[in-house]
Steps between C-alpha positions, in 0.01 A plus 500: 500500500589867475553535874756220525685628193510857631630388839764284328617800296519708818713232666738481203530880490572516873762224480669677209502830690651340811767328293578839344549649847739220595679473164870424551613564143388658174408157365287426807324835463423431134357159591290656778366765263405229250299325773333830588424556133332160475274590792416842356452350154219288639369779720411746225270283284349316798422819691354660186286194429377476857416871509304474175314185609404657831311778319130494418552577131772564240503876558557463872759231429704738284474765770620255767803405292579868442482564875733205553758658271454838667656351811735256326642733235430832672546499874734198496781654289454831682543328836810322371653831392410661833659219704816513287526878530447504878760229555752671273475845663493352852866405477455123501808332344445412135581131555207481744247718316419245231440231762264729691310578179445130440409457869220755464381313191510171691298652785235624257495158331442335836221745582337434163527126549327518840225729371445278199468191719229656716313717248517337154208284397529224243324576172481133401133463587417829331670387180307173500172681550563728204606222265383165640532309171815668371825316446855621464512386139186693408629801689827503307321453167273793570746743654838411346520826304451738796723277715780509243457872440500579872812289557692670219391848612600420858840376380567815297379726780725328755800544270431874488401551864767294672764603250446864589472428873841333493651824369296757692786608724740535205243686289430751777857532625553870570869473416766235495652642817177582684368307801298188430218630720425776247439243227280296734304814589437573132372146446279530811346824371425339164327207670293731719395711201382189312257400778221744396479341154477153657225629727323654199493168311244323727263796465551514123410131474157581644440745212684347203532143373813324624619431144498871418681582824766243409541649153545847649767362732683307227502792257614743768775267621619440143507872418687588821759223459552586133555863596752399767681264263533751216565815700672363811820703465316824428231451766752400768635854490151642565414360841137610513419367151680170561328442833161583348538251214635233734205557732259453209671169425457390862138610506 
């Protein structure tokens, strides 16, 4: 059922986070991050599916998923940037900071795992009630096109999103000799400024069809990334313009 799968993903994520805290080498850290990635890789689609299934209709389901991403892709990255910035300016030695960052992540993973155990309901019975005579084979035959399209879109989006996140600090580096905290602060501000658009999406889904909202997002993301790719060198010298275009891409 959904509940067991969600709890299992939470356990894997927590184990990966704890191993990251205790990593004794670069290789061990990479292995721990892979384990964490496996847990998060299951978390995203399962949480989205459970949120949609828990809604009364398709419109409310889309809104629930949008609210899920408001916290996951909005407040989550902002909190990460805030924790990193506070630790960096507090004078904590650099060889300890990264362990403390992972420790905060592990604590949040543990909290999520406990909350999920006590609050998440299994949607197995609900699924059976909606489609009592359905089979997996019939489901795949009927929905293989949207499933394939969604998978490919998700793959491409992850390449863009996580690729940029990996280079956020370098992209927003104030100068090669400036303090690292300044770069982290710039990233934090960008994440905070993107939250209103993520909060706007659930409301927009109550007024506009989800497919149209997706198209608006895809076209906007494509235009912003194309602008950054073509005019990166020129825009980088105009801080306000660069930050504005990058914010559109995040939003």
